[in-house]
N, C-alpha and C positions, 0 to 999 in steps of 0.2 A: 503493500500499499504505499509506504513512505520509507525511503532508504536515506539513511544519513550518510553523507559523504564529505570529504575535505571541502571546506568552503560553504556548506549549506545542507540542503536537503533535496532529494528529487521524489516527485510524485509518480508512482508507477501504477495508479489505478484510477478509474474514473472519478472526477470530482463531482459527484451527484449526492442528492439528499440521503440516499441509503448508506453512504460512506462518510458523510459530513461529520458526525460526531467523533468518530475514530480517527479521521485526518486531523481534526481540529486538535485533539488531545495529543496525537502523536507528534504533530508540528510543534505544539507549544512545548512539550517535553524537551525536544531537540533544541529549540529556541532559548529554553531557560538555562541550558548548560553552556551556551556559546557566549562570548564576550565581543567577539569581532563582527565585522560586516559578513553578511550571509547572503546566499543566492538561493532561491527556490526555482529549481529546474522543472519546467512543466512539459519538456519535450516529448514524453511519452504518454501525456494526457490527451486523449482523443474525444472524451465525452464530458460535458460540463453542463450543469444547470445553475440556476441563481444561487445555490447553497455555495458554489465554489467561490462566489464573490465575498459571501459572508465569511468563509474559512480564512481566505487571504486576508480580509481586512482585520479579522481577529488576530492573526499571526502578525500583522504590521503592528497593531495595538501591544501585542505582547513584546515584540522587539523593541518598540519605542520605549516601553516601561523599563527595559533593560539597558536602555541608551545603545542599542544595536541597530545598525542600518541592515535593511532587507531589500533585495532587488528580485524582480520576477523575471526569469529567462525563459525564453522560448514559449510565450503564452499561445495557445491554440486560438485561431481565428474566432471560433465561437465564443470564446471567454471574452475577447476584445469587443466583439458586437454586443454582447450582454451588458459589458461595462458601458459601453456607449449609449445603449438603450436607457440605462438607468442613471446616465449622466455622471458617471464616477471614474472615468478613464483617468483623469487627471491625479486621482487619488492612489493609482496604482504606479509604483516605481519600476516600470518596466525596463529591463535591460536592453 
């Protein structure tokens, strides 16, 4: 579902409502143990729904609370489309 890697984490499962709670907690767990800038690699994510935006925003909040910067790399086009629909593209730190 989520793999920890040097420099951040990689999501390897669909970011949909059925996975949202587990992804949220797994990502927060990784973010809480890191003190440097992190990258969230979404290159393997092919399916998203609006819960993906909630998870990403929560991860950003967790990182911000720790004073850590977070970048989102390789976002799928459908995630960007959803973010544009909701008017929040500018909130996502896209790499």
